[in-house]
C-alpha positions in Angstrom: -0.1 0.3 0.7 2.8 2.3 0.7 4.0 2.0 -2.6 1.0 2.4 -4.0 0.2 6.0 -1.8 4.0 7.2 -2.8 2.5 6.6 -6.5 -0.5 9.1 -6.0 1.4 11.6 -4.1 4.1 12.3 -6.6 1.1 11.9 -9.6 -0.8 14.2 -8.3 2.0 16.2 -6.8 0.7 16.1 -3.2 3.1 17.1 -0.6 3.4 14.2 1.5 2.8 16.3 4.7 -0.5 17.3 3.6 -2.0 13.7 3.4 -3.4 11.7 6.7 -4.7 8.7 7.6 -7.1 7.7 10.4 -6.7 4.4 12.0 -9.4 3.6 15.2 -7.9 2.3 17.9 -10.1 -1.3 17.6 -8.2 -1.4 13.8 -5.0 -1.2 15.3 -5.3 -4.0 17.7 -7.1 -6.2 15.4 -4.5 -5.9 12.7 -1.3 -4.6 14.7 1.4 -6.1 13.3 0.7 -5.3 9.6 -0.7 -1.5 10.8 2.5 -1.1 12.6 5.0 -1.6 10.1 2.1 0.3 7.4 2.5 3.0 9.6 6.3 3.2 10.2 6.5 3.0 6.4 3.8 5.9 5.7 5.7 8.3 8.7 8.9 8.3 6.4 7.2 8.9 3.3 6.3 12.2 5.6 2.6 11.4 5.3 0.5 11.8 8.9 -1.2 9.2 10.4 -3.7 9.9 13.5 -5.0 7.1 16.0 -9.0 7.2 16.3 -11.2 7.0 19.1 -8.2 7.5 21.7 -9.2 6.6 25.0 -12.5 3.8 23.8 -10.4 1.2 26.2 -8.4 -0.5 22.9 -5.0 1.5 23.5 -2.2 1.2 25.5 0.1 4.2 26.2 2.8 2.2 24.6 1.5 2.6 21.2 2.5 7.0 21.7 5.7 5.8 22.1 6.5 2.8 20.1 4.8 3.7 16.7 4.9 6.4 14.4 1.8 8.5 15.1 1.5 12.0 14.2 -2.0 12.6 16.1 -4.1 11.5 18.5 -8.1 12.0 17.9 -10.1 11.8 22.0 -13.6 10.4 20.9 -16.6 12.4 21.5 -17.6 10.2 24.6 -15.6 12.4 26.8 -16.7 15.5 25.1 -20.5 15.6 25.7 -20.7 16.8 29.2 -17.6 18.3 28.9 -18.3 21.8 30.9 -20.3 19.4 33.5 -18.3 16.6 34.2 -15.4 17.4 36.0 -13.8 13.6 35.4 -13.8 14.0 31.4 -12.3 17.2 31.7 -9.5 16.3 33.6 -9.3 13.3 31.5 -9.6 15.2 28.1 -6.9 17.8 29.8 -4.5 15.1 31.0 -4.8 13.8 27.0 -4.1 17.4 25.6 -1.0 17.2 27.6 0.3 14.1 26.9 -0.2 14.6 23.0 1.6 18.1 23.3 4.4 16.5 26.1 5.2 13.7 23.2 4.9 16.3 19.9 1.6 15.2 18.7 -1.0 17.1 17.4 -4.3 16.5 19.0 -8.1 17.1 17.9 -11.3 16.4 19.9 -14.7 15.2 18.2 -18.1 15.8 19.4 -18.2 19.9 20.1 -21.8 20.6 19.6 -21.6 24.1 22.0 -20.2 26.8 21.8 -19.4 26.4 25.5 -17.4 23.1 25.0 -15.8 25.0 22.0 -14.5 27.5 24.2 -13.4 25.1 26.9 -11.6 23.4 25.1 -9.5 26.6 23.4 -9.0 27.1 27.0 -7.4 23.8 27.6 -5.1 24.4 24.3 -6.6 21.5 21.8 -5.0 21.7 18.9 -7.9 20.8 16.7 -11.8 20.5 17.4 -14.5 18.8 14.7 -18.3 18.4 15.7 -21.9 19.3 14.9 -21.1 22.8 16.4 -19.0 23.4 12.2 -20.9 21.3 10.2 -22.5 18.0 9.8 -21.1 15.6 7.4 -20.8 16.9 4.0 -21.1 15.4 0.3 -18.4 16.9 -2.0 -21.2 19.4 -4.0 -22.3 20.6 -0.4 -18.8 20.5 0.9 -18.0 23.1 -2.1 -21.5 25.1 -1.5 -20.5 25.1 2.4 -17.1 26.9 1.8 -18.1 29.4 -0.6 -20.6 29.9 1.9 -20.9 32.7 5.5 -20.2 30.2 7.9 -16.8 30.2 6.2 -16.2 33.3 7.3 -17.0 32.4 11.1 -14.8 29.1 10.7 -11.7 31.3 9.4 -12.3 33.4 12.8 -12.5 30.6 15.1 -9.0 30.1 17.2 -9.3 26.4 15.7 
């Protein structure tokens, strides 16, 4: 697969750091041997690899040290009640601090309110995702979205 990715990057003249693959924790655990090799090869190409659904029960902290992930994505299950749940606040803050200390970027999923957005900004999350910004869009709807007034709101966001 790495050779195919490399050929496509060359064919379409895309800088490798602009391409990002997301692997869920469960997929990584189920196919660990094959994916360890793949993640290392993609990292060597300069392609970013994200460990998705971080904290949902399968991950080992050793993954963060021993494998070439460039980013973590914290599962939305920690976010839906973030403003009211002190335990979730502590867990998310620790995940953010740990990622930063390991030189990783961190994305927090499931942001649906401005209050959660502001709290994650205070916590120094690198990126956030969720319905507050937009729901999943088809390609055509995405192009319309980029040209809408909502785009201006997104550009003014700290994320």
